[in-house]
ROPAPA-528360 format. One record per residue (C-alpha): residue in one letter; x negated, y negated, z; residue number from 1. Coordinates in steps of 0.2 Angstrom, whole numbers. Each point is the difference from the previous one (the first is absolute). Layout:
% ROPAPA-528360
   residuo      c1      c2      c3   num
         a       X       Y       Z   NUM
...
//
This chain:
% ROPAPA-528360
   residuo      c1      c2      c3   num
         x       0       0       0     1
         x      -9     -16      -6     2
         x       9     -11      13     3
         x     -10       9      13     4
         x     -15      -8      -6     5
         x       4     -19      -2     6
         x     -11     -13      -9     7
         x     -15      -6       9     8
         x       2     -15      11     9
         x     -13     -14       0    10
         x      -3      -7      17    11
         x     -13      -9      11    12
         x     -11      13       9    13
         x      -9     -15       8    14
         x     -16       9       3    15
         x     -15     -11       4    16
         x     -14      10      -8    17
         x     -14     -11       2    18
         x     -16       9      -4    19
         x     -18      -3       4    20
         x      -7       8     -16    21
         x     -16      -6      -7    22
         x     -11       4     -15    23
         x     -17      -7      -5    24
         x      -3      -7     -17    25
         x     -17      -8      -4    26
         x      -3     -14      13    27
         x      18      -1       5    28
         x      14       9       9    29
         x      17       4      -6    30
         x      13       0      14    31
         x      18       4      -1    32
         x      17       0       8    33
         x      14      12      -5    34
         x      18      -1       4    35
         x      15      11      -3    36
         x      17      -8      -1    37
         x      16       2      -9    38
         x      15     -11      -6    39
         x      19       0       1    40
         x      12       8      11    41
         x      -4      11      15    42
         x       3      19       0    43
         x      17       7       2    44
         x       5      17       8    45
         x       0       8     -18    46
         x     -19      -3      -2    47
         x      -3      17      10    48
         x       7      15      -7    49
         x       0      17       8    50
         x      -5      13     -12    51
         x       2      14      12    52
         x       0       1      19    53
         x     -18      -5       5    54
         x      -4      -8     -17    55
         x       4     -18      -4    56
         x      -3     -10     -16    57
         x      -3     -19      -2    58
         x      -5     -11     -14    59
         x      -5     -18       0    60
         x     -10     -13     -10    61
         x     -12     -13       7    62
         x     -13     -12      -6    63
         x     -19       1       4    64
         x      -9     -16      -1    65
         x     -19      -3       2    66
         x      -9     -16       2    67
         x     -19      -1      -1    68
         x     -14     -13       3    69
         x     -18      -1      -5    70
         x     -12      -8      12    71
         x     -19      -3       0    72
         x      -9      13      10    73
         x      -4      -7      17    74
         x     -18      -5       4    75
         x       0       9      17    76
         x      11      -4      15    77
         x      -7     -18       2    78
         x       5      -6     -18    79
         x      16       9      -5    80
         x       7      -7     -17    81
         x      18      -6       0    82
         x      12      11     -10    83
         x       5      -6     -17    84
         x      17      -3      -7    85
         x      12      15       1    86
         x       5       8     -16    87
         x      15       9      -5    88
         x      -3      19      -2    89
         x      11      13      -6    90
         x      19       2       3    91
         x       8      16      -4    92
         x      17       9       2    93
         x       0      17       8    94
         x      15      10      -1    95
         x      -1      14      12    96
         x       9      16       5    97
         x      -1       7      17    98
         x       5      17       8    99
         x       0       4      18   100
         x      -1      18       4   101
         x       1       9      17   102
         x     -11      15      -2   103
         x       6       7      17   104
         x      19       0      -5   105
         x       6      18       1   106
         x       7      -1     -17   107
         x     -14      -9      -9   108
         x     -16       7      -7   109
         x     -15      -7     -10   110
         x      -8      11     -14   111
         x     -15      -3     -12   112
         x       4       9     -17   113
         x      -9       2     -16   114
         x       5       2     -18   115
         x       8      17      -5   116
         x     -15       5     -11   117
         x     -18       1       5   118
         x     -11     -13       9   119
         x      -4     -13     -13   120
         x      17       0      -7   121
         x      11     -16       3   122
         x      18      -2       3   123
         x      12     -14       5   124
         x       5      -1      18   125
         x      18       2      -4   126
         x      -3      16      -9   127
         x     -10       7      14   128
         x      14      -5      12   129
         x      13       9     -11   130
         x     -10      16       1   131
         x      -1       0      19   132
         x      18      -5       2   133
         x      12      14       7   134
         x      14       3      12   135
         x      -5      -6      17   136
         x     -16      -6      -7   137
         x       6     -16      -8   138
         x     -14     -12      -7   139
         x       6     -17       5   140
         x     -15     -10      -5   141
         x     -17       1      -9   142
         x     -15     -10      -3   143
         x     -17       1      -9   144
         x     -15       4      10   145
         x     -18       4      -4   146
         x     -12      -7     -13   147
         x      -4      11     -14   148
         x     -10       1     -16   149
         x      11      -7     -13   150
         x      -8      11     -14   151
         x      -1      17      10   152
         x      15      -3      12   153
         x     -11       7      14   154
         x       3      -9      17   155
         x     -16      -9       6   156
         x       4       4      19   157
         x       6      13      12   158
         x      17       8      -1   159
         x       7      12      13   160
         x      17       8      -3   161
         x       9      12      12   162
         x     -17       3       8   163
         x      -9       4     -16   164
         x     -15     -10      -7   165
         x       6      -4     -17   166
         x     -15     -11      -4   167
         x     -14      -9      10   168
         x     -15     -11      -3   169
         x     -16       4       9   170
         x      -8     -11      14   171
         x      12     -13       5   172
         x      16      -8      -5   173
         x       3     -19       2   174
         x      18       1       5   175
         x      13      13       5   176
         x      18       4       5   177
         x       5      16       8   178
         x      16       8       7   179
         x      -6      12      14   180
         x       8      16       5   181
         x      10      -9      14   182
         x       6     -11     -14   183
         x      -9     -16       7   184
         x      -9     -12     -12   185
         x     -18      -4      -1   186
         x      -6     -14     -11   187
         x     -18      -6       0   188
         x     -17      -1      -9   189
         x     -17       8      -1   190
         x       5      18       0   191
         x     -14      12       2   192
         x       0      16     -11   193
         x     -12      15       2   194
         x       1      13     -14   195
         x     -11      15       0   196
         x      -3      16     -10   197
         x      -9      14       9   198
         x      -9      14      -9   199
         x      -2      18       6   200
         x     -18      -5       6   201
         x       7     -13      12   202
         x      -6     -15     -10   203
         x      12     -14      -3   204
         x       3     -12     -15   205
         x       8     -17       2   206
         x      15      -2     -12   207
         x       5     -16      -9   208
         x      18       4       1   209
         x      15      11      -3   210
         x      10       1     -16   211
         x     -10     -13     -10   212
         x      -7       1     -17   213
         x     -19       4      -1   214
         x      -4     -13     -14   215
         x     -15      -1     -10   216
         x      -5     -16       8   217
         x      -1       8      17   218
         x     -17       8      -2   219
         x      -2       7      18   220
         x      17       5       7   221
         x      10      14       6   222
         x      19       2       1   223
         x      12      13       7   224
         x      15       4     -11   225
         x      16       8       5   226
         x      13       8     -12   227
         x      10     -16       3   228
         x     -13      -9     -11   229
         x       3       7     -17   230
         x      -1      15     -11   231
         x     -19      -4      -3   232
         x     -13      -9      10   233
         x      -1     -14     -13   234
         x     -19      -2       5   235
         x     -11      -9     -13   236
         x     -18      -2      -5   237
         x     -12       6     -13   238
         x     -18      -2      -4   239
         x      -8      -6     -16   240
         x       1      17      -7   241
         x      18       2       4   242
         x      -3      12      14   243
         x      12      -3      15   244
         x      -7      -8      15   245
         x       7       7      17   246
         x       7      15       8   247
         x      18       6       3   248
         x       2      13      14   249
         x      17       9       1   250
         x       5       6      17   251
         x      14      12       5   252
         x       7      -4      18   253
         x      -1      14      12   254
         x      18      -3       5   255
         x      11      -1     -15   256
         x      10     -16      -3   257
         x     -10      -9      14   258
         x       0     -19      -2   259
         x     -14     -13       4   260
         x       5      -8      16   261
         x      -9     -13      11   262
         x     -11       6      13   263
         x       2      18      -5   264
         x     -14      11      -7   265
         x       5       9     -17   266
         x      -9      16      -3   267
         x      -2       7     -18   268
         x     -10      12     -10   269
         x     -10      -6     -16   270
         x       8       8     -15   271
         x     -10      -8     -14   272
         x     -14     -13      -3   273
         x       0      -9     -16   274
         x     -14     -11      -7   275
         x      13     -10     -10   276
         x      14     -13       1   277
         x      19      -1      -1   278
         x       2      19       6   279
         x      17       8       4   280
         x       8      -3      17   281
         x      13      14       2   282
         x      14      -1      13   283
         x      -6       6      17   284
         x     -18      -4      -3   285
         x     -12     -14       4   286
         x     -15      -7      -9   287
         x     -16      -9       7   288
         x      -6     -11     -15   289
         x     -17      -9       1   290
         x     -14      -9     -10   291
         x     -18      -6       2   292
         x      -9       5      16   293
         x      16       7       8   294
         x       2      12     -15   295
         x     -17       6       3   296
         x       4       3      19   297
         x      14      11      -6   298
         x     -11      10     -11   299
         x     -12       3      14   300
         x      13       4      14   301
         x      15       7      -8   302
         x       3      17      -9   303
         x      15      10      -6   304
         x       7      10      14   305
         x      -6     -12      14   306
         x      12      -5      14   307
         x       1     -19       1   308
         x      10     -13       9   309
         x       6     -18      -1   310
         x       6     -12      13   311
         x       6     -18      -1   312
         x       2     -11      16   313
         x       7     -17       2   314
         x      -3     -13      13   315
         x      14     -10       9   316
         x       9      16       5   317
         x       6       3     -18   318
         x      -4      19       1   319
         x      17       0       8   320
         x       9     -10     -14   321
         x      15       7      -9   322
         x      -1     -13     -13   323
         x     -14     -13      -4   324
         x      -7     -11     -14   325
         x     -17      -9       2   326
         x      -7     -13     -12   327
         x     -18       6      -3   328
         x     -11     -13      -6   329
         x      11     -10     -12   330
         x      -4     -19       1   331
         x      19      -3       4   332
         x       1      13      14   333
         x       0     -13      14   334
         x       6      -1      17   335
         x      10     -17       2   336
         x       4       1      18   337
         x      -8      10      15   338
         x       8      -2      17   339
         x       9     -15      -6   340
         x     -15      -9      -6   341
         x      -6      -4     -18   342
         x     -17       8      -3   343
         x     -15     -12      -3   344
         x      -3       7     -18   345
         x      18      -5      -5   346
         x      -3     -18       6   347
         x     -15      -1     -10   348
         x       4     -12     -15   349
         x     -17       4      -8   350
         x       8      16      -5   351
         x      12      -5     -13   352
         x      10      16       1   353
         x       7      -7      16   354
         x       8     -15      -9   355
         x       5       9     -17   356
         x      19       1      -2   357
         x       7      16      -6   358
         x      14      12       3   359
         x      -3      10      16   360
         x       6      15      10   361
         x      -4      -1      18   362
         x       4      12      15   363
         x       0      -8      17   364
         x       5       6      18   365
         x       8      -8      15   366
         x       6       8      16   367
         x      -1      17      -8   368
         x      10      -5     -15   369
         x      -6       1     -18   370
         x       3     -15     -11   371
         x      -2       1     -19   372
         x      -3     -16     -10   373
         x       1      -2     -18   374
         x      -5     -17      -8   375
         x       5      -3     -18   376
         x     -12     -10     -10   377
         x      -8      -5     -17   378
         x      18      -6      -6   379
         x       0     -19      -2   380
         x      16      -8       5   381
         x       5      15      11   382
         x     -14       6      11   383
         x     -19      -4      -1   384
         x      -6      13      13   385
         x     -10      -2      16   386
         x     -18       0       5   387
         x      -8      11      14   388
         x      -2     -16      10   389
         x      18      -6      -1   390
         x       7      17       2   391
         x     -10       2      16   392
         x       6     -16       7   393
         x      18       4      -4   394
         x      -1      17       8   395
         x      -9      -8      15   396
         x      15     -12       2   397
         x      12      15       0   398
         x     -10       7      15   399
         x      -6      15     -10   400
         x     -14      10       9   401
         x      -9      10     -14   402
         x       1      -3     -19   403
         x      -8       8     -15   404
         x       0      -5     -18   405
         x       3      15     -12   406
         x       1       1     -19   407
         x       9     -15      -7   408
         x       1      -9     -17   409
         x      11       9     -12   410
         x       1      15      11   411
         x      10      -9      14   412
         x      16       8       1   413
         x      15      -2      13   414
         x      14      13      -3   415
         x      15       2      10   416
         x      15      11       0   417
         x      15     -11       0   418
         x      16       6       9   419
         x      10      11     -11   420
         x     -14       4     -12   421
         x      -8      16      -3   422
         x     -18      -6      -4   423
         x     -12     -15       3   424
         x       1     -17      -8   425
         x     -15     -10      -2   426
         x       4     -17       8   427
         x     -16     -10      -3   428
         x      -5      -5     -17   429
         x     -17       9      -5   430
         x     -12     -12      -9   431
         x      -2      13     -14   432
         x      19      -3      -4   433
         x       5      17       5   434
         x      -5      13      13   435
         x     -17       7      -1   436
         x      -5      18       2   437
         x     -11       2      15   438
         x     -11      13       9   439
         x      10       2      16   440
         x      14      -7      10   441
         x       7      -3      17   442
         x      18       6       2   443
         x      12      -4      14   444
         x      11      15       4   445
         x      17       1       8   446
         x       6      16       8   447
         x      17      -7       6   448
         x      15      11      -4   449
//
């Protein structure tokens, strides 16, 4: 019913977002002040709509204005230079959609899902939602999530679904959101990841990730692939004579149908070792694929028939996560708030990513509740978008405690099941002109009868 989702109201938010952001350019300093405000009538009771018990939707439009001034660099504390004239900066309109979700509501669940095919395939959020929708498991909302390689479709970061590691980077991930086994949320930054393969002789090899493509450019890498990945390893690399560079090791799990889970050792038997690329990845098997020095290590320590194991551990207690996504090392994977405060790196105007205006998808938390924000952008006359800095100030004004930026731009998708409908409708206006297929999604599930 469209009347359940009334037109957006423009109103004064009246947030004084004075910032102390400073950037150095040559012999001068750029200082700025940003404010977030709106125009028109105040909000009405229809501005907040209950999508399901424990799930509320709201949309609004506001203006983001920035003013900057350029001053001479002070000559020490004794001879500071007065500020120059204040100049007008940018003014932008940000149309935003917000959903508040109570993850502890007895009838509400949160799930991270993937496209129906292999990892690397892409699918629209609405299509993923439709496949997971069933009686007593109604998908009432869906949002895009992790960054992904636009060419290969492979997510850049971590994904845990129903306690199974779907994909993971190696080393660290810059941001994360997790739904724990007790259904509580964890949102944060700097997630540590330990990924190790152990040979029969007890020697260990550090892995660079799970279910990632071993590209030719990665000259010294090792990845562990599950049968979720693809029907082949997709590994790349040949030398000047056309000879494949690297090794693919096929492993059969000791326990059939065993899944790769956080914090648990998976034991298998080496079934085959191939000095080639893009080998088969049959159902029920795993593959260790490596290049460079790590491939040489495998040749030295791994043989057919060996008993081997792999274990992946995550910091911040995420070994107990039911669902999780972490943003790896993508430059836009940024924490916008931590314990209610804006991190210093977001306040740094010398980093122009902090003031660039784009469509955004942001996840935030307050008092144990999950808040999803989608800001439309790149559409002059409708919505320009929002910067990291302005978004952080806005979320701070709402009292949010933790907030992370996830994939945005043309991927930003805010889809809701309207009362009486059998599927989700995209409420925002994606900047591509239509909904973009993405690598995974966060779904809101209602189990209400």
